[in-house]
Backbone as CSV, one residue per row, in Angstrom:
resi,resn,N_x,N_y,N_z,CA_x,CA_y,CA_z,C_x,C_y,C_z
1,UNK,0.765,-1.308,0.126,-0.082,-0.115,0.243,0.793,1.146,0.129
2,UNK,0.577,2.216,-0.893,1.355,3.214,-1.080,0.983,4.450,0.245
3,UNK,2.032,4.944,0.628,2.139,6.203,1.777,1.413,7.221,1.057
4,UNK,0.248,7.669,1.891,-0.419,9.128,1.314,0.568,10.304,1.363
5,UNK,0.292,11.131,-0.065,1.202,12.092,0.062,0.517,13.414,0.432
6,UNK,1.063,14.453,0.753,0.503,15.557,1.032,0.597,16.332,-0.066
7,UNK,-0.487,16.963,-0.585,-0.647,17.939,-1.366,-0.566,19.335,-1.111
8,UNK,0.888,19.930,-0.891,1.108,21.183,-0.442,0.293,22.313,-1.042
9,UNK,0.219,22.277,-2.391,-0.506,23.230,-2.927,-1.808,23.382,-2.413
10,UNK,-2.667,22.466,-2.065,-3.753,22.459,-1.713,-3.952,22.889,-0.058
11,UNK,-2.957,22.415,0.216,-3.033,23.065,1.740,-2.838,24.365,1.828
12,UNK,-1.705,25.142,1.013,-1.929,26.475,0.758,-3.034,27.143,0.536
13,UNK,-3.920,26.610,-0.555,-5.297,27.275,-0.762,-6.209,26.900,0.362
14,UNK,-6.315,26.016,1.142,-7.101,25.818,2.179,-6.832,26.819,3.485
15,UNK,-5.474,27.216,3.612,-5.123,28.105,4.425,-5.255,29.295,4.183
16,UNK,-5.261,29.940,2.908,-5.891,30.954,2.283,-7.194,30.989,2.599
17,UNK,-8.012,30.372,2.422,-9.605,30.062,2.634,-9.481,30.671,4.057
18,UNK,-9.130,29.850,5.082,-9.524,29.806,6.373,-8.918,31.530,6.760
19,UNK,-8.119,32.178,6.017,-7.648,33.552,6.513,-8.852,34.866,6.027
20,UNK,-9.186,34.040,4.721,-10.299,35.043,3.966,-11.540,35.071,4.432
21,UNK,-12.037,33.846,4.801,-13.132,33.893,5.800,-13.415,34.005,7.065
22,UNK,-12.177,33.732,8.011,-12.173,33.999,9.471,-12.430,32.521,10.006
23,UNK,-12.842,31.477,9.383,-13.245,30.120,9.827,-11.962,29.570,10.636
24,UNK,-12.344,28.711,11.298,-10.983,28.225,12.170,-10.424,26.787,11.589
25,UNK,-11.469,26.469,10.857,-10.992,24.788,10.312,-11.659,24.364,9.184
26,UNK,-11.268,23.860,8.055,-11.808,23.563,6.962,-11.230,21.874,6.639
27,UNK,-12.125,21.030,6.011,-11.663,19.846,5.800,-12.667,19.461,4.339
28,UNK,-11.583,18.965,3.360,-11.741,18.761,2.130,-11.750,17.169,2.042
29,UNK,-12.557,16.374,1.468,-12.654,15.021,1.168,-12.705,14.489,-0.184
30,UNK,-12.055,13.726,-0.756,-11.974,13.378,-2.095,-11.751,11.982,-1.923
31,UNK,-12.714,11.281,-2.390,-12.549,9.749,-2.413,-12.136,9.149,-0.891
32,UNK,-11.216,8.531,-0.694,-10.887,7.803,0.671,-9.766,8.699,1.219
33,UNK,-9.227,10.003,1.035,-8.796,10.787,1.320,-9.037,12.124,1.587
34,UNK,-8.603,12.684,2.953,-9.383,14.294,3.351,-8.145,14.835,3.805
35,UNK,-8.190,15.995,3.793,-7.141,17.217,4.077,-8.056,17.966,5.068
36,UNK,-7.441,18.408,6.323,-7.828,19.071,6.880,-7.111,20.262,7.451
37,UNK,-7.322,21.394,7.590,-6.501,22.449,7.740,-7.273,23.395,8.899
38,UNK,-6.617,23.370,10.071,-7.164,24.227,11.006,-5.999,25.297,11.696
39,UNK,-6.553,26.577,12.315,-5.985,27.429,13.056,-5.625,27.200,14.344
40,UNK,-4.663,27.849,14.760,-4.211,27.418,16.310,-3.061,26.387,15.917
41,UNK,-3.407,25.430,16.198,-2.525,23.958,16.099,-2.141,24.171,14.850
42,UNK,-2.763,24.466,13.758,-2.257,24.600,12.506,-2.219,22.933,11.618
43,UNK,-3.212,22.157,11.864,-2.906,20.846,11.379,-3.415,20.539,9.968
44,UNK,-2.455,19.899,9.341,-2.448,19.717,8.030,-2.150,18.145,7.684
45,UNK,-3.096,17.493,7.331,-2.581,16.099,7.197,-3.537,15.447,6.128
46,UNK,-3.029,14.433,5.347,-3.838,13.757,4.446,-3.881,12.202,5.054
47,UNK,-5.296,11.837,5.085,-5.471,10.651,5.809,-6.764,10.132,5.267
48,UNK,-7.103,8.568,5.673,-8.375,7.994,5.078,-9.417,8.843,5.394
49,UNK,-10.545,9.104,4.917,-11.581,9.763,5.324,-12.367,9.179,6.409
50,UNK,-12.681,9.974,7.306,-13.460,9.097,8.365,-14.766,9.826,8.654
51,UNK,-15.942,9.300,9.209,-17.135,10.167,9.289,-16.951,11.130,10.444
52,UNK,-17.693,12.683,10.265,-17.290,13.530,11.311,-18.449,13.316,12.273
53,UNK,-18.129,13.165,13.801,-19.326,13.158,14.688,-19.687,14.663,15.108
54,UNK,-21.191,14.540,15.398,-21.746,15.648,15.976,-21.285,16.184,17.058
55,UNK,-21.470,17.080,17.375,-20.747,17.804,18.387,-21.622,17.316,19.680
56,UNK,-20.738,17.162,20.778,-21.616,16.400,22.063,-22.803,17.224,22.459
57,UNK,-23.721,16.482,23.172,-24.748,17.068,23.367,-24.576,17.305,25.153
58,UNK,-24.794,18.466,25.445,-24.500,18.554,26.885,-25.573,17.558,27.783
59,UNK,-25.008,16.784,28.693,-25.940,15.909,29.442,-26.651,16.481,30.728
60,UNK,-26.236,17.835,31.299,-26.647,18.044,32.487,-27.427,19.524,31.989
61,UNK,-28.722,19.830,32.362,-29.648,20.945,32.155,-28.833,22.236,32.409
62,UNK,-28.290,22.298,33.314,-27.385,23.344,33.697,-26.264,23.682,32.767
63,UNK,-25.645,22.750,31.900,-24.593,23.239,31.005,-25.140,24.252,29.898
64,UNK,-26.543,24.266,29.889,-26.841,24.970,28.594,-27.996,26.158,28.944
65,UNK,-28.104,27.316,28.379,-29.130,28.131,29.147,-30.483,27.748,28.285
66,UNK,-31.790,27.180,29.078,-32.899,27.153,28.610,-33.498,27.925,27.682
67,UNK,-32.571,28.954,27.704,-33.411,30.014,26.642,-32.494,30.062,25.364
68,UNK,-31.652,29.412,25.181,-30.348,29.541,24.247,-30.857,29.260,22.847
69,UNK,-30.835,29.742,21.634,-30.913,29.645,20.544,-29.683,29.555,19.826
70,UNK,-29.490,28.339,19.230,-28.130,27.915,18.612,-28.055,27.975,17.314
71,UNK,-27.030,27.830,16.440,-27.077,27.895,14.974,-27.539,26.352,14.571
72,UNK,-27.870,26.201,13.527,-28.180,24.878,12.937,-26.994,24.560,12.153
73,UNK,-26.288,25.367,11.789,-25.286,25.242,10.580,-23.972,26.262,10.798
74,UNK,-22.855,25.969,9.851,-21.913,26.805,9.979,-22.021,27.904,8.807
75,UNK,-21.878,29.169,9.159,-21.714,30.084,8.050,-21.480,31.351,8.422
76,UNK,-22.016,32.491,7.739,-21.533,33.900,8.346,-22.970,34.328,8.663
77,UNK,-23.191,34.871,10.026,-24.167,35.568,10.300,-24.419,36.871,10.038
78,UNK,-25.770,37.122,9.807,-26.168,38.532,9.812,-27.414,39.151,10.658
79,UNK,-27.014,40.452,10.931,-28.185,40.889,12.222,-29.223,41.316,11.581
80,UNK,-29.208,41.577,10.170,-30.382,42.667,9.638,-30.507,42.188,8.198
81,UNK,-31.349,42.557,7.625,-31.798,42.074,6.085,-30.488,42.559,4.980
82,UNK,-29.950,43.541,5.271,-28.909,44.154,4.638,-28.282,45.176,5.413
83,UNK,-27.013,45.779,4.747,-26.098,46.660,5.318,-26.670,47.986,5.495
84,UNK,-26.842,48.403,6.686,-27.646,49.993,7.054,-29.093,49.265,7.591
85,UNK,-29.392,48.589,7.437,-30.827,48.061,7.774,-30.842,47.721,9.332
86,UNK,-32.146,47.865,9.818,-32.562,47.766,11.438,-32.231,46.263,11.493
87,UNK,-31.507,46.130,12.427,-31.491,44.502,13.103,-32.680,43.848,13.207
88,UNK,-33.095,42.611,12.826,-34.118,41.802,13.132,-34.422,41.911,14.554
89,UNK,-33.631,41.746,15.530,-33.852,41.820,16.715,-32.764,42.625,17.466
90,UNK,-32.876,43.378,18.654,-32.037,43.692,19.697,-32.408,43.345,20.935
91,UNK,-31.686,43.455,21.949,-31.758,43.394,23.337,-33.150,43.912,24.048
92,UNK,-34.193,43.310,24.504,-35.260,43.675,24.877,-36.548,43.414,23.849
93,UNK,-36.032,43.203,22.690,-37.192,42.946,21.721,-37.955,41.788,22.030
94,UNK,-39.254,41.512,21.864,-40.287,40.745,22.181,-40.357,40.250,20.695
95,UNK,-40.515,38.550,21.049,-40.234,37.946,19.488,-41.387,36.723,19.688
96,UNK,-42.127,36.569,18.847,-43.187,35.521,18.577,-42.348,34.149,17.752
97,UNK,-42.986,32.842,18.583,-42.433,31.953,17.724,-42.461,31.910,16.140
98,UNK,-41.374,31.605,15.250,-41.343,31.679,13.984,-40.641,32.959,13.465
99,UNK,-40.668,33.952,14.163,-39.938,35.458,13.763,-38.684,35.163,13.452
100,UNK,-38.128,35.927,12.552,-36.841,35.777,12.045,-35.695,36.544,12.943
101,UNK,-34.964,35.605,13.457,-34.001,36.390,14.378,-32.463,36.898,13.794
102,UNK,-32.209,35.912,12.723,-30.777,36.343,12.091,-31.127,35.615,10.739
103,UNK,-30.158,35.767,9.979,-29.889,35.086,8.504,-28.419,34.480,8.771
104,UNK,-28.368,33.216,8.171,-27.038,32.441,8.091,-26.827,32.040,6.919
105,UNK,-25.738,33.099,6.252,-25.496,32.349,4.880,-24.318,31.327,4.833
106,UNK,-24.694,30.218,4.341,-23.899,28.959,4.174,-24.013,28.815,2.799
107,UNK,-22.670,28.552,1.818,-22.835,28.022,0.522,-23.581,29.024,-0.151
108,UNK,-23.545,30.291,-0.078,-24.177,31.273,-0.819,-25.781,31.211,-0.725
109,UNK,-26.223,30.729,0.100,-27.731,30.475,0.435,-27.952,31.381,1.895
110,UNK,-28.759,32.075,1.604,-29.199,33.025,2.895,-30.148,32.144,3.575
111,UNK,-30.279,31.557,4.677,-30.891,31.009,5.663,-31.606,31.699,6.834
112,UNK,-32.756,31.770,6.872,-33.177,32.579,8.156,-33.472,31.684,9.072
113,UNK,-32.868,32.400,10.446,-32.861,31.676,12.033,-34.203,31.987,12.341
114,UNK,-35.164,31.128,12.509,-36.456,31.426,13.354,-36.397,31.250,14.748
115,UNK,-37.424,31.943,15.626,-37.472,32.108,17.095,-38.224,30.539,17.128
116,UNK,-37.751,29.629,18.178,-38.226,28.654,18.406,-39.462,28.298,19.342
117,UNK,-39.525,29.789,20.021,-40.535,30.198,20.756,-40.719,31.705,20.784
118,UNK,-41.587,31.865,21.677,-41.853,33.676,21.875,-40.974,33.830,23.161
119,UNK,-40.918,35.123,23.379,-40.076,35.396,24.539,-39.451,36.723,24.133
120,UNK,-38.869,37.369,24.839,-38.135,38.639,25.148,-36.578,38.036,24.880
121,UNK,-35.796,39.022,23.886,-34.258,38.737,23.859,-33.658,39.141,25.103
122,UNK,-32.889,38.418,25.810,-31.992,38.949,26.882,-30.696,39.356,26.623
123,UNK,-30.121,38.580,25.302,-28.677,38.846,25.346,-28.780,38.423,23.539
124,UNK,-27.801,38.848,22.906,-27.327,38.542,21.690,-25.627,38.309,21.808
125,UNK,-25.357,37.013,21.110,-23.948,36.446,21.656,-23.189,36.584,20.548
126,UNK,-23.645,37.149,19.022,-22.716,37.131,17.935,-22.815,38.519,17.637
127,UNK,-21.627,38.673,16.585,-21.669,40.074,15.924,-21.808,39.883,14.505
128,UNK,-22.400,40.611,13.823,-22.890,40.850,12.488,-21.669,40.667,11.294
129,UNK,-21.959,39.841,10.421,-20.803,39.501,9.604,-19.916,38.530,10.120
130,UNK,-19.970,37.854,11.062,-19.133,37.232,11.499,-19.313,35.505,11.392
131,UNK,-18.221,34.827,11.250,-18.473,33.335,10.988,-19.137,32.401,12.564
132,UNK,-20.258,31.828,12.147,-20.629,30.934,13.355,-20.451,29.376,13.266
133,UNK,-20.434,28.670,14.174,-20.372,27.200,14.268,-21.425,26.742,14.530
134,UNK,-21.747,25.302,13.705,-22.822,24.551,14.000,-23.091,24.527,15.615
135,UNK,-24.230,24.494,16.107,-24.465,24.455,17.780,-24.002,25.747,18.855
136,UNK,-23.214,26.705,17.886,-22.870,27.833,18.675,-23.992,28.683,19.273
137,UNK,-24.437,29.163,20.359,-25.292,29.834,20.738,-25.199,31.252,20.158
138,UNK,-26.459,31.696,19.838,-26.857,33.091,18.992,-27.300,33.830,19.953
139,UNK,-28.046,33.693,20.648,-28.897,34.535,21.462,-29.509,33.784,22.683
140,UNK,-30.070,34.373,23.979,-30.646,34.036,24.880,-32.265,34.579,24.811
141,UNK,-33.090,33.894,24.897,-34.501,34.304,24.923,-34.927,33.982,26.343
142,UNK,-35.551,35.026,26.993,-36.099,34.733,28.487,-37.562,34.521,28.369
């Protein structure tokens, strides 16, 4: 069996993508090989592809705020419909179930993030036009 080789050009392209997007990690899978580049520890490796596990679910009720609204995907979050527009919600805003709270852009698709229930916005934990991760807490509803 041949030893996997590292495609340094592809790693450079992925590292540039991390820098441009502000993401902390990117992984590309082609057939039975994958390359993962991450900031911080800057891991770059060629290895057999393995399934990605979902983030662990908190086991104790105290680990996550019951009013937390989390991101259902990785992408860029927008607090308003467009530049210069009023934000969808502010701290203190009253929302009804189904109201739009944010938009997350993922793969050039704008995905509305809807309120899972009615309540008052207690805090907003994200900044406009910044990357968000799957499962990241976006805001807290009271």
